[in-house]
Structure formats: C-alpha cells, structure tokens
C-alpha positions, 0 to 999 in steps of 0.5 A, spaced: 871 507 766 864 504 765 863 509 759 870 507 756 868 499 756 862 501 752 866 505 747 871 499 746 865 494 746 862 499 740 868 499 736 869 491 737 862 490 734 863 495 728 869 491 726 866 485 727 859 487 723 864 490 717 868 483 717 861 479 717 859 484 711 865 483 707 865 476 708 858 475 705 860 480 699 865 476 697 871 480 700 874 474 703 878 472 697 874 466 694 877 462 688 871 463 684 867 469 682 861 471 677 855 467 675 856 460 676 855 456 669 854 448 670 856 444 664 855 437 664 858 432 659 856 425 658 857 420 652 856 424 647 852 430 650 853 437 653 848 440 658 849 447 660 845 451 665 846 457 661 847 459 654 845 466 653 851 471 656 852 478 657 858 482 655 862 484 661 859 479 666 864 475 669 862 467 669 865 461 673 864 455 669 864 448 673 865 442 668 863 435 670 865 430 666 859 424 667 862 420 661 866 414 661 871 417 657 875 423 657 872 429 654 874 437 652 870 443 652 871 449 649 868 456 647 869 456 640 867 459 633 862 454 630 866 450 626 865 442 625 872 441 622 876 443 628 881 438 631 883 438 638 889 442 637 885 447 632 879 448 637 884 450 643 888 455 639 881 458 637 878 458 643 876 463 648 876 459 654 875 452 656 878 445 658 882 440 655 882 432 655 888 432 660 884 435 665 877 432 664 878 425 665 872 420 666 869 423 672 873 429 673 870 436 675 874 442 673 872 449 673 875 456 669 873 463 669 871 467 663 868 474 661 866 475 654 868 482 651 864 482 645 857 480 643 856 474 639 850 472 635 846 466 635 850 461 630 857 464 632 859 461 638 858 454 642 861 449 647 864 444 644 868 437 644 873 436 638 876 429 640 875 425 634 868 423 633 865 427 639 863 433 635 860 429 630 856 425 635 853 431 638 857 434 643 856 441 642 851 446 644 850 453 641 851 460 645 849 467 645 853 473 648 849 479 648 
C-alpha cells in the first residue's frame, strides 16, 4: 500500500510540474502574444520602443495615448497625403481615434509577412494637422 501511495504521489507531482511549465511557456491561453512593442502618443509625437521588426515574428503593440486629444496610430506606407479614411484603408494594422481617446491604452497584434526597407513604412497619426506636426516615425521590417 505504501508503494501504491508513492506512485500516486509521483503521478500527481508530474502533472503539477507539467501544468506549471505549460503556464510559464504561455500554454495558459493568454490574450497577448509575441514581442511587446510600446507606443506612446503625445501632443504631437509618437515614441516607439522598437522600430526594426522581423518578418514572421508576432508583435503585441501596446498603445498609450498620453495626449490631451484623441489620436490614431497606423502602420502605413509613408505618405503625408493620407487622410484618416485612406490611412485606415491602406494600413497593415493599427487603431483609430474612436478607441485612442485622451488617456486611453489599447493594444493590437500583428505579424509582418514581408520585408519593408527604411523609408517605406511608418507608425503615423493622420488626423488633420497631426502628421504635419510630427506624429510619424519610420520603421523597418527585415
């Protein structure tokens, strides 16, 4: 009987160890995945914790609007003539001003599927006057 109890104890221990390892490796089904990239929006600037990305790597973008007005942030082709509507339609990913109100924090996930050289993509806010005031920062995808 003592041997039987030891086998049960070992089995339970193995299951607990596997559960802990799965949770540590992200097996718990969390809502975010990939490398976290912090984007901070202010009046009128975008600060990014990362501006060089790799194809095929999942990224989790956390966007904090520290400004006193709504903003948007899109991963767009470099184009100063984009409007909020055209920026959204051409964007690879991003968030609109409807969710990036003053003080809001929102997130989105994106995995780049192809390379983009310097000068071809950027994080940008295309609300009237914002882009012209400096709300854009170039990115590179390798």
